[in-house]
All heavy atoms as a GROMACS GRO file, in nm:
protein
  584
    1MET      N    1  -2.015  -8.844  -0.045
    1MET     CA    2  -1.899  -8.872   0.046
    1MET      C    3  -1.805  -8.958  -0.026
    1MET      O    4  -1.842  -9.037  -0.110
    1MET     CB    5  -1.946  -8.952   0.171
    1MET     CG    6  -2.049  -8.868   0.253
    1MET     SD    7  -2.016  -8.725   0.317
    1MET     CE    8  -1.892  -8.766   0.435
    2ILE      N    9  -1.676  -8.948   0.009
    2ILE     CA   10  -1.573  -9.026  -0.052
    2ILE      C   11  -1.493  -9.105   0.044
    2ILE      O   12  -1.501  -9.072   0.166
    2ILE     CB   13  -1.474  -8.949  -0.142
    2ILE    CG1   14  -1.395  -8.838  -0.044
    2ILE    CG2   15  -1.551  -8.865  -0.262
    2ILE    CD1   16  -1.285  -8.779  -0.132
    3ALA      N   17  -1.430  -9.215  -0.006
    3ALA     CA   18  -1.354  -9.299   0.095
    3ALA      C   19  -1.230  -9.348   0.007
    3ALA      O   20  -1.226  -9.318  -0.111
    3ALA     CB   21  -1.437  -9.416   0.144
    4PHE      N   22  -1.140  -9.410   0.066
    4PHE     CA   23  -1.030  -9.470  -0.008
    4PHE      C   24  -0.986  -9.617   0.056
    4PHE      O   25  -1.029  -9.641   0.170
    4PHE     CB   26  -0.899  -9.384   0.003
    4PHE     CG   27  -0.833  -9.362   0.133
    4PHE    CD1   28  -0.741  -9.460   0.164
    4PHE    CD2   29  -0.870  -9.269   0.217
    4PHE    CE1   30  -0.673  -9.454   0.296
    4PHE    CE2   31  -0.798  -9.262   0.345
    4PHE     CZ   32  -0.715  -9.349   0.383
    5ARG      N   33  -0.924  -9.684  -0.027
    5ARG     CA   34  -0.878  -9.811   0.011
    5ARG      C   35  -0.745  -9.831  -0.047
    5ARG      O   36  -0.711  -9.793  -0.160
    5ARG     CB   37  -0.968  -9.929  -0.044
    5ARG     CG   38  -0.919 -10.062   0.003
    5ARG     CD   39  -1.012 -10.173  -0.023
    5ARG     NE   40  -0.941 -10.292   0.014
    5ARG     CZ   41  -1.004 -10.414   0.013
    5ARG    NH1   42  -1.139 -10.419  -0.021
    5ARG    NH2   43  -0.956 -10.526   0.035
    6ASP      N   44  -0.633  -9.875   0.040
    6ASP     CA   45  -0.499  -9.904  -0.001
    6ASP      C   46  -0.479 -10.033  -0.045
    6ASP      O   47  -0.530 -10.127   0.019
    6ASP     CB   48  -0.401  -9.855   0.103
    6ASP     CG   49  -0.397  -9.704   0.125
    6ASP    OD1   50  -0.457  -9.635   0.053
    6ASP    OD2   51  -0.347  -9.667   0.244
    7PHE      N   52  -0.409 -10.066  -0.139
    7PHE     CA   53  -0.353 -10.189  -0.188
    7PHE      C   54  -0.194 -10.172  -0.182
    7PHE      O   55  -0.140 -10.098  -0.266
    7PHE     CB   56  -0.400 -10.219  -0.324
    7PHE     CG   57  -0.548 -10.231  -0.329
    7PHE    CD1   58  -0.629 -10.114  -0.359
    7PHE    CD2   59  -0.616 -10.346  -0.310
    7PHE    CE1   60  -0.763 -10.103  -0.362
    7PHE    CE2   61  -0.755 -10.343  -0.301
    7PHE     CZ   62  -0.841 -10.223  -0.325
    8ARG      N   63  -0.130 -10.248  -0.091
    8ARG     CA   64   0.010 -10.240  -0.067
    8ARG      C   65   0.088 -10.355  -0.085
    8ARG      O   66   0.040 -10.464  -0.062
    8ARG     CB   67   0.042 -10.183   0.067
    8ARG     CG   68  -0.020 -10.048   0.100
    8ARG     CD   69  -0.008 -10.003   0.236
    8ARG     NE   70  -0.074  -9.885   0.265
    8ARG     CZ   71  -0.002  -9.783   0.317
    8ARG    NH1   72   0.117  -9.788   0.344
    8ARG    NH2   73  -0.070  -9.667   0.333
    9SER      N   74   0.205 -10.349  -0.125
    9SER     CA   75   0.303 -10.466  -0.124
    9SER      C   76   0.435 -10.420  -0.078
    9SER      O   77   0.487 -10.311  -0.099
    9SER     CB   78   0.314 -10.516  -0.275
    9SER     OG   79   0.365 -10.412  -0.346
   10THR      N   80   0.505 -10.504  -0.002
   10THR     CA   81   0.638 -10.483   0.063
   10THR      C   82   0.732 -10.546  -0.015
   10THR      O   83   0.735 -10.662  -0.049
   10THR     CB   84   0.626 -10.533   0.205
   10THR    OG1   85   0.524 -10.467   0.276
   10THR    CG2   86   0.759 -10.490   0.269
   11THR      N   87   0.842 -10.477  -0.054
   11THR     CA   88   0.959 -10.527  -0.130
   11THR      C   89   1.083 -10.489  -0.064
   11THR      O   90   1.089 -10.391   0.004
   11THR     CB   91   0.953 -10.467  -0.277
   11THR    OG1   92   0.965 -10.332  -0.273
   11THR    CG2   93   0.835 -10.507  -0.349
   12ARG      N   94   1.184 -10.567  -0.080
   12ARG     CA   95   1.316 -10.538  -0.032
   12ARG      C   96   1.386 -10.448  -0.132
   12ARG      O   97   1.381 -10.467  -0.247
   12ARG     CB   98   1.400 -10.658  -0.009
   12ARG     CG   99   1.348 -10.739   0.109
   12ARG     CD  100   1.443 -10.835   0.163
   12ARG     NE  101   1.398 -10.913   0.269
   12ARG     CZ  102   1.395 -10.875   0.392
   12ARG    NH1  103   1.434 -10.752   0.426
   12ARG    NH2  104   1.354 -10.939   0.495
   13GLY      N  105   1.471 -10.363  -0.089
   13GLY     CA  106   1.543 -10.276  -0.177
   13GLY      C  107   1.510 -10.129  -0.170
   13GLY      O  108   1.444 -10.080  -0.066
   14SER      N  109   1.551 -10.050  -0.262
   14SER     CA  110   1.524  -9.899  -0.258
   14SER      C  111   1.383  -9.865  -0.290
   14SER      O  112   1.324  -9.951  -0.355
   14SER     CB  113   1.635  -9.832  -0.350
   14SER     OG  114   1.607  -9.870  -0.487
   15PRO      N  115   1.356  -9.734  -0.282
   15PRO     CA  116   1.227  -9.692  -0.320
   15PRO      C  117   1.195  -9.708  -0.484
   15PRO      O  118   1.086  -9.708  -0.526
   15PRO     CB  119   1.216  -9.535  -0.286
   15PRO     CG  120   1.303  -9.538  -0.176
   15PRO     CD  121   1.412  -9.640  -0.204
   16SER      N  122   1.311  -9.727  -0.547
   16SER     CA  123   1.292  -9.747  -0.692
   16SER      C  124   1.265  -9.893  -0.732
   16SER      O  125   1.239  -9.925  -0.844
   16SER     CB  126   1.406  -9.702  -0.777
   16SER     OG  127   1.532  -9.770  -0.733
   17SER      N  128   1.272  -9.988  -0.636
   17SER     CA  129   1.234 -10.126  -0.659
   17SER      C  130   1.094 -10.133  -0.700
   17SER      O  131   1.009 -10.071  -0.657
   17SER     CB  132   1.266 -10.212  -0.532
   17SER     OG  133   1.394 -10.201  -0.486
   18ASP      N  134   1.076 -10.234  -0.797
   18ASP     CA  135   0.933 -10.262  -0.840
   18ASP      C  136   0.856 -10.332  -0.734
   18ASP      O  137   0.906 -10.461  -0.712
   18ASP     CB  138   0.944 -10.317  -0.988
   18ASP     CG  139   0.799 -10.329  -1.054
   18ASP    OD1  140   0.708 -10.254  -0.997
   18ASP    OD2  141   0.787 -10.412  -1.129
   19GLY      N  142   0.745 -10.298  -0.699
   19GLY     CA  143   0.666 -10.377  -0.606
   19GLY      C  144   0.521 -10.355  -0.640
   19GLY      O  145   0.414 -10.367  -0.566
   20MET      N  146   0.491 -10.288  -0.753
   20MET     CA  147   0.355 -10.239  -0.784
   20MET      C  148   0.267 -10.344  -0.846
   20MET      O  149   0.143 -10.325  -0.840
   20MET     CB  150   0.366 -10.101  -0.883
   20MET     CG  151   0.430  -9.991  -0.824
   20MET     SD  152   0.326  -9.927  -0.676
   20MET     CE  153   0.204  -9.857  -0.758
   21ASP      N  154   0.320 -10.442  -0.905
   21ASP     CA  155   0.244 -10.539  -0.984
   21ASP      C  156   0.147 -10.601  -0.897
   21ASP      O  157   0.026 -10.616  -0.931
   21ASP     CB  158   0.344 -10.655  -1.044
   21ASP     CG  159   0.418 -10.596  -1.150
   21ASP    OD1  160   0.401 -10.478  -1.205
   21ASP    OD2  161   0.523 -10.669  -1.183
   22ARG      N  162   0.182 -10.658  -0.782
   22ARG     CA  163   0.080 -10.719  -0.686
   22ARG      C  164  -0.030 -10.618  -0.644
   22ARG      O  165  -0.146 -10.658  -0.641
   22ARG     CB  166   0.160 -10.772  -0.573
   22ARG     CG  167   0.066 -10.853  -0.473
   22ARG     CD  168   0.022 -10.975  -0.515
   22ARG     NE  169  -0.069 -11.051  -0.431
   22ARG     CZ  170  -0.170 -11.115  -0.463
   22ARG    NH1  171  -0.205 -11.128  -0.604
   22ARG    NH2  172  -0.260 -11.168  -0.368
   23SER      N  173   0.007 -10.502  -0.621
   23SER     CA  174  -0.080 -10.391  -0.575
   23SER      C  175  -0.182 -10.376  -0.676
   23SER      O  176  -0.316 -10.360  -0.657
   23SER     CB  177  -0.017 -10.266  -0.541
   23SER     OG  178   0.064 -10.294  -0.430
   24LEU      N  179  -0.148 -10.362  -0.809
   24LEU     CA  180  -0.237 -10.348  -0.921
   24LEU      C  181  -0.326 -10.462  -0.936
   24LEU      O  182  -0.438 -10.429  -0.970
   24LEU     CB  183  -0.140 -10.322  -1.044
   24LEU     CG  184  -0.221 -10.278  -1.183
   24LEU    CD1  185  -0.302 -10.154  -1.156
   24LEU    CD2  186  -0.122 -10.266  -1.293
   25VAL      N  187  -0.272 -10.576  -0.924
   25VAL     CA  188  -0.363 -10.691  -0.937
   25VAL      C  189  -0.473 -10.698  -0.836
   25VAL      O  190  -0.596 -10.721  -0.860
   25VAL     CB  191  -0.290 -10.826  -0.937
   25VAL    CG1  192  -0.375 -10.950  -0.923
   25VAL    CG2  193  -0.199 -10.851  -1.061
   26LEU      N  194  -0.439 -10.662  -0.713
   26LEU     CA  195  -0.532 -10.654  -0.599
   26LEU      C  196  -0.636 -10.554  -0.627
   26LEU      O  197  -0.756 -10.567  -0.605
   26LEU     CB  198  -0.459 -10.648  -0.470
   26LEU     CG  199  -0.364 -10.767  -0.420
   26LEU    CD1  200  -0.292 -10.732  -0.290
   26LEU    CD2  201  -0.461 -10.886  -0.394
   27ALA      N  202  -0.590 -10.439  -0.668
   27ALA     CA  203  -0.680 -10.325  -0.684
   27ALA      C  204  -0.778 -10.355  -0.797
   27ALA      O  205  -0.895 -10.327  -0.783
   27ALA     CB  206  -0.597 -10.197  -0.721
   28ASN      N  207  -0.730 -10.423  -0.906
   28ASN     CA  208  -0.810 -10.461  -1.016
   28ASN      C  209  -0.922 -10.548  -0.984
   28ASN      O  210  -1.040 -10.553  -1.020
   28ASN     CB  211  -0.730 -10.500  -1.141
   28ASN     CG  212  -0.681 -10.378  -1.216
   28ASN    OD1  213  -0.744 -10.281  -1.229
   28ASN    ND2  214  -0.561 -10.409  -1.273
   29GLU      N  215  -0.880 -10.656  -0.908
   29GLU     CA  216  -0.965 -10.768  -0.858
   29GLU      C  217  -1.082 -10.704  -0.763
   29GLU      O  218  -1.200 -10.727  -0.793
   29GLU     CB  219  -0.894 -10.871  -0.783
   29GLU     CG  220  -0.813 -10.956  -0.870
   29GLU     CD  221  -0.728 -11.056  -0.780
   29GLU    OE1  222  -0.731 -11.059  -0.663
   29GLU    OE2  223  -0.664 -11.150  -0.849
   30TRP      N  224  -1.041 -10.615  -0.684
   30TRP     CA  225  -1.136 -10.551  -0.591
   30TRP      C  226  -1.238 -10.468  -0.663
   30TRP      O  227  -1.354 -10.467  -0.648
   30TRP     CB  228  -1.060 -10.463  -0.487
   30TRP     CG  229  -1.164 -10.399  -0.390
   30TRP    CD1  230  -1.236 -10.455  -0.285
   30TRP    CD2  231  -1.191 -10.254  -0.380
   30TRP    NE1  232  -1.298 -10.351  -0.233
   30TRP    CE2  233  -1.285 -10.223  -0.283
   30TRP    CE3  234  -1.148 -10.144  -0.457
   30TRP    CZ2  235  -1.319 -10.106  -0.252
   30TRP    CZ3  236  -1.190 -10.021  -0.432
   30TRP    CH2  237  -1.272 -10.005  -0.326
   31LEU      N  238  -1.186 -10.391  -0.762
   31LEU     CA  239  -1.280 -10.306  -0.850
   31LEU      C  240  -1.374 -10.398  -0.927
   31LEU      O  241  -1.488 -10.350  -0.947
   31LEU     CB  242  -1.193 -10.221  -0.946
   31LEU     CG  243  -1.111 -10.102  -0.869
   31LEU    CD1  244  -1.019 -10.039  -0.970
   31LEU    CD2  245  -1.214  -9.997  -0.799
   32LEU      N  246  -1.327 -10.496  -0.984
   32LEU     CA  247  -1.406 -10.587  -1.056
   32LEU      C  248  -1.527 -10.652  -0.971
   32LEU      O  249  -1.638 -10.661  -1.013
   32LEU     CB  250  -1.333 -10.700  -1.129
   32LEU     CG  251  -1.260 -10.645  -1.263
   32LEU    CD1  252  -1.171 -10.754  -1.302
   32LEU    CD2  253  -1.347 -10.599  -1.366
   33GLN      N  254  -1.487 -10.695  -0.855
   33GLN     CA  255  -1.571 -10.770  -0.764
   33GLN      C  256  -1.683 -10.672  -0.713
   33GLN      O  257  -1.791 -10.716  -0.687
   33GLN     CB  258  -1.506 -10.829  -0.647
   33GLN     CG  259  -1.420 -10.947  -0.688
   33GLN     CD  260  -1.330 -10.990  -0.577
   33GLN    OE1  261  -1.322 -10.946  -0.467
   33GLN    NE2  262  -1.259 -11.102  -0.593
   34THR      N  263  -1.654 -10.553  -0.675
   34THR     CA  264  -1.742 -10.449  -0.612
   34THR      C  265  -1.810 -10.364  -0.714
   34THR      O  266  -1.918 -10.306  -0.681
   34THR     CB  267  -1.666 -10.368  -0.517
   34THR    OG1  268  -1.567 -10.291  -0.598
   34THR    CG2  269  -1.602 -10.441  -0.415
   35GLY      N  270  -1.762 -10.350  -0.839
   35GLY     CA  271  -1.829 -10.263  -0.938
   35GLY      C  272  -1.812 -10.127  -0.913
   35GLY      O  273  -1.868 -10.036  -0.969
   36ILE      N  274  -1.715 -10.091  -0.824
   36ILE     CA  275  -1.691  -9.943  -0.785
   36ILE      C  276  -1.609  -9.876  -0.897
   36ILE      O  277  -1.523  -9.937  -0.956
   36ILE     CB  278  -1.611  -9.953  -0.655
   36ILE    CG1  279  -1.699  -9.977  -0.531
   36ILE    CG2  280  -1.552  -9.800  -0.630
   36ILE    CD1  281  -1.634  -9.995  -0.403
   37ARG      N  282  -1.648  -9.762  -0.926
   37ARG     CA  283  -1.579  -9.678  -1.030
   37ARG      C  284  -1.497  -9.575  -0.943
   37ARG      O  285  -1.538  -9.495  -0.882
   37ARG     CB  286  -1.666  -9.599  -1.116
   37ARG     CG  287  -1.748  -9.696  -1.204
   37ARG     CD  288  -1.822  -9.629  -1.308
   37ARG     NE  289  -1.722  -9.547  -1.391
   37ARG     CZ  290  -1.754  -9.512  -1.510
   37ARG    NH1  291  -1.865  -9.533  -1.573
   37ARG    NH2  292  -1.661  -9.441  -1.584
   38PRO      N  293  -1.366  -9.594  -0.963
   38PRO     CA  294  -1.276  -9.492  -0.886
   38PRO      C  295  -1.282  -9.342  -0.919
   38PRO      O  296  -1.315  -9.320  -1.041
   38PRO     CB  297  -1.137  -9.542  -0.912
   38PRO     CG  298  -1.140  -9.629  -1.032
   38PRO     CD  299  -1.279  -9.668  -1.041
   39VAL      N  300  -1.276  -9.263  -0.827
   39VAL     CA  301  -1.280  -9.114  -0.850
   39VAL      C  302  -1.133  -9.076  -0.892
   39VAL      O  303  -1.108  -8.998  -0.974
   39VAL     CB  304  -1.322  -9.040  -0.730
   39VAL    CG1  305  -1.301  -8.894  -0.746
   39VAL    CG2  306  -1.453  -9.070  -0.701
   40CYS      N  307  -1.019  -9.132  -0.810
   40CYS     CA  308  -0.887  -9.104  -0.832
   40CYS      C  309  -0.809  -9.222  -0.780
   40CYS      O  310  -0.842  -9.290  -0.694
   40CYS     CB  311  -0.860  -8.971  -0.757
   40CYS     SG  312  -0.684  -8.915  -0.767
   41ILE      N  313  -0.686  -9.242  -0.850
   41ILE     CA  314  -0.598  -9.346  -0.801
   41ILE      C  315  -0.462  -9.282  -0.785
   41ILE      O  316  -0.418  -9.208  -0.880
   41ILE     CB  317  -0.597  -9.460  -0.900
   41ILE    CG1  318  -0.714  -9.526  -0.918
   41ILE    CG2  319  -0.478  -9.561  -0.866
   41ILE    CD1  320  -0.742  -9.627  -1.026
   42GLU      N  321  -0.392  -9.299  -0.676
   42GLU     CA  322  -0.272  -9.247  -0.648
   42GLU      C  323  -0.170  -9.363  -0.619
   42GLU      O  324  -0.208  -9.463  -0.573
   42GLU     CB  325  -0.271  -9.165  -0.517
   42GLU     CG  326  -0.362  -9.044  -0.522
   42GLU     CD  327  -0.388  -8.980  -0.384
   42GLU    OE1  328  -0.364  -9.040  -0.281
   42GLU    OE2  329  -0.404  -8.862  -0.394
   43THR      N  330  -0.030  -9.327  -0.638
   43THR     CA  331   0.071  -9.424  -0.597
   43THR      C  332   0.116  -9.382  -0.460
   43THR      O  333   0.116  -9.263  -0.425
   43THR     CB  334   0.183  -9.429  -0.703
   43THR    OG1  335   0.237  -9.302  -0.707
   43THR    CG2  336   0.140  -9.486  -0.830
   44ILE      N  337   0.144  -9.475  -0.384
   44ILE     CA  338   0.204  -9.450  -0.233
   44ILE      C  339   0.330  -9.524  -0.222
   44ILE      O  340   0.342  -9.638  -0.277
   44ILE     CB  341   0.095  -9.488  -0.132
   44ILE    CG1  342   0.049  -9.625  -0.157
   44ILE    CG2  343  -0.015  -9.374  -0.118
   44ILE    CD1  344  -0.058  -9.670  -0.039
   45THR      N  345   0.427  -9.458  -0.169
   45THR     CA  346   0.550  -9.520  -0.126
   45THR      C  347   0.592  -9.478   0.019
   45THR      O  348   0.587  -9.372   0.041
   45THR     CB  349   0.665  -9.478  -0.225
   45THR    OG1  350   0.625  -9.498  -0.360
   45THR    CG2  351   0.797  -9.534  -0.192
   46GLU      N  352   0.626  -9.579   0.103
   46GLU     CA  353   0.666  -9.554   0.235
   46GLU      C  354   0.790  -9.633   0.262
   46GLU      O  355   0.791  -9.753   0.239
   46GLU     CB  356   0.538  -9.579   0.329
   46GLU     CG  357   0.426  -9.489   0.307
   46GLU     CD  358   0.307  -9.526   0.404
   46GLU    OE1  359   0.327  -9.610   0.495
   46GLU    OE2  360   0.202  -9.470   0.386
   47THR      N  361   0.879  -9.577   0.344
   47THR     CA  362   0.976  -9.637   0.396
   47THR      C  363   0.972  -9.642   0.549
   47THR      O  364   0.916  -9.553   0.610
   47THR     CB  365   1.129  -9.578   0.348
   47THR    OG1  366   1.122  -9.461   0.389
   47THR    CG2  367   1.140  -9.586   0.195
   48GLY      N  368   1.039  -9.742   0.617
   48GLY     CA  369   1.025  -9.743   0.755
   48GLY      C  370   1.150  -9.719   0.838
   48GLY      O  371   1.248  -9.796   0.829
   49GLY      N  372   1.155  -9.619   0.918
   49GLY     CA  373   1.256  -9.586   1.001
   49GLY      C  374   1.395  -9.609   0.964
   49GLY      O  375   1.440  -9.582   0.845
   50TRP      N  376   1.487  -9.661   1.047
   50TRP     CA  377   1.624  -9.660   1.016
   50TRP      C  378   1.653  -9.781   0.918
   50TRP      O  379   1.768  -9.789   0.862
   50TRP     CB  380   1.702  -9.691   1.140
   50TRP     CG  381   1.681  -9.811   1.219
   50TRP    CD1  382   1.570  -9.822   1.310
   50TRP    CD2  383   1.737  -9.936   1.211
   50TRP    NE1  384   1.570  -9.959   1.345
   50TRP    CE2  385   1.665 -10.032   1.292
   50TRP    CE3  386   1.840  -9.989   1.126
   50TRP    CZ2  387   1.714 -10.159   1.307
   50TRP    CZ3  388   1.883 -10.117   1.150
   50TRP    CH2  389   1.818 -10.206   1.228
   51MET      N  390   1.554  -9.875   0.896
   51MET     CA  391   1.574  -9.981   0.800
   51MET      C  392   1.510  -9.941   0.662
   51MET      O  393   1.489 -10.041   0.594
   51MET     CB  394   1.523 -10.111   0.855
   51MET     CG  395   1.597 -10.162   0.984
   51MET     SD  396   1.538 -10.327   1.031
   51MET     CE  397   1.578 -10.418   0.890
   52LYS      N  398   1.496  -9.824   0.639
   52LYS     CA  399   1.429  -9.781   0.516
   52LYS      C  400   1.487  -9.821   0.388
   52LYS      O  401   1.430  -9.839   0.288
   52LYS     CB  402   1.408  -9.628   0.519
   52LYS     CG  403   1.536  -9.544   0.507
   52LYS     CD  404   1.491  -9.402   0.510
   52LYS     CE  405   1.620  -9.312   0.515
   52LYS     NZ  406   1.598  -9.183   0.538
   53PHE      N  407   1.625  -9.851   0.392
   53PHE     CA  408   1.685  -9.889   0.277
   53PHE      C  409   1.677 -10.048   0.248
   53PHE      O  410   1.699 -10.094   0.147
   53PHE     CB  411   1.844  -9.867   0.290
   53PHE     CG  412   1.921  -9.933   0.400
   53PHE    CD1  413   1.968 -10.069   0.384
   53PHE    CD2  414   1.912  -9.879   0.521
   53PHE    CE1  415   2.035 -10.111   0.486
   53PHE    CE2  416   1.972  -9.936   0.631
   53PHE     CZ  417   2.045 -10.063   0.613
   54LEU      N  418   1.612 -10.120   0.351
   54LEU     CA  419   1.591 -10.259   0.350
   54LEU      C  420   1.434 -10.295   0.306
   54LEU      O  421   1.428 -10.391   0.243
   54LEU     CB  422   1.624 -10.338   0.471
   54LEU     CG  423   1.772 -10.333   0.519
   54LEU    CD1  424   1.791 -10.400   0.650
   54LEU    CD2  425   1.849 -10.395   0.410
   55GLN      N  426   1.358 -10.216   0.346
   55GLN     CA  427   1.208 -10.251   0.332
   55GLN      C  428   1.140 -10.128   0.279
   55GLN      O  429   1.140 -10.021   0.333
   55GLN     CB  430   1.140 -10.295   0.456
   55GLN     CG  431   1.013 -10.352   0.440
   55GLN     CD  432   0.972 -10.433   0.560
   55GLN    OE1  433   1.044 -10.463   0.643
   55GLN    NE2  434   0.838 -10.459   0.561
   56VAL      N  435   1.067 -10.140   0.160
   56VAL     CA  436   0.994 -10.031   0.110
   56VAL      C  437   0.847 -10.092   0.080
   56VAL      O  438   0.828 -10.200   0.036
   56VAL     CB  439   1.060  -9.994  -0.025
   56VAL    CG1  440   0.972  -9.884  -0.096
   56VAL    CG2  441   1.192  -9.948  -0.023
   57GLU      N  442   0.746 -10.002   0.124
   57GLU     CA  443   0.618 -10.048   0.101
   57GLU      C  444   0.547  -9.946  -0.013
   57GLU      O  445   0.561  -9.831   0.000
   57GLU     CB  446   0.541 -10.032   0.236
   57GLU     CG  447   0.398 -10.087   0.228
   57GLU     CD  448   0.327 -10.092   0.372
   57GLU    OE1  449   0.269  -9.983   0.398
   57GLU    OE2  450   0.331 -10.185   0.431
   58ARG      N  451   0.512 -10.021  -0.124
   58ARG     CA  452   0.459  -9.940  -0.225
   58ARG      C  453   0.316  -9.994  -0.266
   58ARG      O  454   0.286 -10.109  -0.224
   58ARG     CB  455   0.548  -9.959  -0.354
   58ARG     CG  456   0.688  -9.904  -0.322
   58ARG     CD  457   0.765  -9.920  -0.463
   58ARG     NE  458   0.709  -9.823  -0.551
   58ARG     CZ  459   0.741  -9.809  -0.672
   58ARG    NH1  460   0.838  -9.890  -0.727
   58ARG    NH2  461   0.696  -9.723  -0.753
   59GLY      N  462   0.251  -9.908  -0.320
   59GLY     CA  463   0.108  -9.946  -0.344
   59GLY      C  464   0.028  -9.837  -0.419
   59GLY      O  465   0.072  -9.740  -0.466
   60LEU      N  466  -0.100  -9.866  -0.414
   60LEU     CA  467  -0.202  -9.776  -0.477
   60LEU      C  468  -0.318  -9.738  -0.381
   60LEU      O  469  -0.351  -9.819  -0.297
   60LEU     CB  470  -0.269  -9.859  -0.600
   60LEU     CG  471  -0.186  -9.895  -0.721
   60LEU    CD1  472  -0.263  -9.980  -0.815
   60LEU    CD2  473  -0.119  -9.779  -0.776
   61ARG      N  474  -0.355  -9.620  -0.378
   61ARG     CA  475  -0.458  -9.571  -0.304
   61ARG      C  476  -0.581  -9.537  -0.393
   61ARG      O  477  -0.565  -9.457  -0.491
   61ARG     CB  478  -0.432  -9.443  -0.227
   61ARG     CG  479  -0.538  -9.384  -0.143
   61ARG     CD  480  -0.499  -9.295  -0.043
   61ARG     NE  481  -0.438  -9.367   0.061
   61ARG     CZ  482  -0.358  -9.314   0.151
   61ARG    NH1  483  -0.326  -9.189   0.141
   61ARG    NH2  484  -0.295  -9.381   0.250
   62VAL      N  485  -0.691  -9.600  -0.380
   62VAL     CA  486  -0.807  -9.598  -0.476
   62VAL      C  487  -0.909  -9.506  -0.402
   62VAL      O  488  -0.961  -9.546  -0.291
   62VAL     CB  489  -0.868  -9.722  -0.514
   62VAL    CG1  490  -0.981  -9.704  -0.608
   62VAL    CG2  491  -0.764  -9.808  -0.585
   63TRP      N  492  -0.943  -9.379  -0.442
   63TRP     CA  493  -1.053  -9.303  -0.399
   63TRP      C  494  -1.175  -9.335  -0.470
   63TRP      O  495  -1.181  -9.349  -0.595
   63TRP     CB  496  -1.006  -9.152  -0.403
   63TRP     CG  497  -0.893  -9.112  -0.324
   63TRP    CD1  498  -0.766  -9.115  -0.361
   63TRP    CD2  499  -0.899  -9.054  -0.186
   63TRP    NE1  500  -0.680  -9.069  -0.253
   63TRP    CE2  501  -0.775  -9.032  -0.147
   63TRP    CE3  502  -1.007  -9.034  -0.105
   63TRP    CZ2  503  -0.740  -8.975  -0.022
   63TRP    CZ3  504  -0.972  -8.972   0.023
   63TRP    CH2  505  -0.841  -8.950   0.061
   64TYR      N  506  -1.283  -9.339  -0.397
   64TYR     CA  507  -1.416  -9.372  -0.459
   64TYR      C  508  -1.526  -9.316  -0.383
   64TYR      O  509  -1.514  -9.271  -0.265
   64TYR     CB  510  -1.430  -9.538  -0.470
   64TYR     CG  511  -1.435  -9.593  -0.339
   64TYR    CD1  512  -1.538  -9.618  -0.276
   64TYR    CD2  513  -1.315  -9.637  -0.276
   64TYR    CE1  514  -1.554  -9.694  -0.153
   64TYR    CE2  515  -1.316  -9.694  -0.147
   64TYR     CZ  516  -1.423  -9.730  -0.092
   64TYR     OH  517  -1.429  -9.786   0.030
   65GLU      N  518  -1.637  -9.294  -0.460
   65GLU     CA  519  -1.756  -9.239  -0.392
   65GLU      C  520  -1.839  -9.344  -0.319
   65GLU      O  521  -1.862  -9.454  -0.386
   65GLU     CB  522  -1.842  -9.163  -0.499
   65GLU     CG  523  -1.948  -9.099  -0.452
   65GLU     CD  524  -2.026  -9.017  -0.555
   65GLU    OE1  525  -1.969  -8.987  -0.653
   65GLU    OE2  526  -2.144  -8.980  -0.526
   66VAL      N  527  -1.866  -9.313  -0.191
   66VAL     CA  528  -1.954  -9.413  -0.114
   66VAL      C  529  -2.103  -9.388  -0.102
   66VAL      O  530  -2.185  -9.481  -0.102
   66VAL     CB  531  -1.903  -9.437   0.016
   66VAL    CG1  532  -1.764  -9.509   0.019
   66VAL    CG2  533  -1.891  -9.316   0.110
   67ALA      N  534  -2.138  -9.267  -0.108
   67ALA     CA  535  -2.274  -9.224  -0.111
   67ALA      C  536  -2.284  -9.078  -0.140
   67ALA      O  537  -2.195  -8.996  -0.116
   67ALA     CB  538  -2.340  -9.259   0.035
   68THR      N  539  -2.414  -9.039  -0.180
   68THR     CA  540  -2.429  -8.894  -0.201
   68THR      C  541  -2.530  -8.850  -0.093
   68THR      O  542  -2.636  -8.891  -0.086
   68THR     CB  543  -2.487  -8.871  -0.336
   68THR    OG1  544  -2.602  -8.951  -0.364
   68THR    CG2  545  -2.382  -8.906  -0.438
   69LEU      N  546  -2.481  -8.778   0.020
   69LEU     CA  547  -2.558  -8.728   0.111
   69LEU      C  548  -2.572  -8.582   0.101
   69LEU      O  549  -2.477  -8.519   0.049
   69LEU     CB  550  -2.489  -8.759   0.250
   69LEU     CG  551  -2.475  -8.898   0.283
   69LEU    CD1  552  -2.398  -8.909   0.418
   69LEU    CD2  553  -2.610  -8.974   0.294
   70PRO      N  554  -2.697  -8.527   0.131
   70PRO     CA  555  -2.709  -8.375   0.125
   70PRO      C  556  -2.618  -8.314   0.218
   70PRO      O  557  -2.613  -8.348   0.338
   70PRO     CB  558  -2.853  -8.360   0.156
   70PRO     CG  559  -2.909  -8.485   0.211
   70PRO     CD  560  -2.824  -8.598   0.170
   71LEU      N  561  -2.539  -8.219   0.178
   71LEU     CA  562  -2.457  -8.140   0.262
   71LEU      C  563  -2.547  -8.034   0.332
   71LEU      O  564  -2.619  -7.958   0.262
   71LEU     CB  565  -2.341  -8.076   0.189
   71LEU     CG  566  -2.244  -8.172   0.116
   71LEU    CD1  567  -2.150  -8.099   0.043
   71LEU    CD2  568  -2.172  -8.262   0.224
   72GLN      N  569  -2.523  -8.012   0.462
   72GLN     CA  570  -2.592  -7.911   0.530
   72GLN      C  571  -2.503  -7.784   0.553
   72GLN      O  572  -2.370  -7.801   0.571
   72GLN     CB  573  -2.632  -7.969   0.674
   72GLN     CG  574  -2.725  -8.088   0.662
   72GLN     CD  575  -2.762  -8.137   0.805
   72GLN    OE1  576  -2.745  -8.081   0.894
   72GLN    NE2  577  -2.827  -8.255   0.809
   73PRO      N  578  -2.562  -7.672   0.524
   73PRO     CA  579  -2.483  -7.553   0.544
   73PRO      C  580  -2.437  -7.516   0.681
   73PRO      O  581  -2.484  -7.559   0.782
   73PRO     CB  582  -2.573  -7.447   0.492
   73PRO     CG  583  -2.711  -7.493   0.481
   73PRO     CD  584  -2.696  -7.650   0.493
   0.00000   0.00000   0.00000
């Protein structure tokens, strides 16, 4: 089975504004503390409604394996 955890940071400005540094630090700390090996890492960018030009949420989504259960047909 797989799961994911998001690490997000909110910055003012356009979607091209840099807000990834804090997300990267948080993700790296979590990976070191838990010993989890990621399966895949994605970047995420979201803007909110009519104020999308003022606030941008950026971050990382870390996909990881949580357990290996036998799949039933």
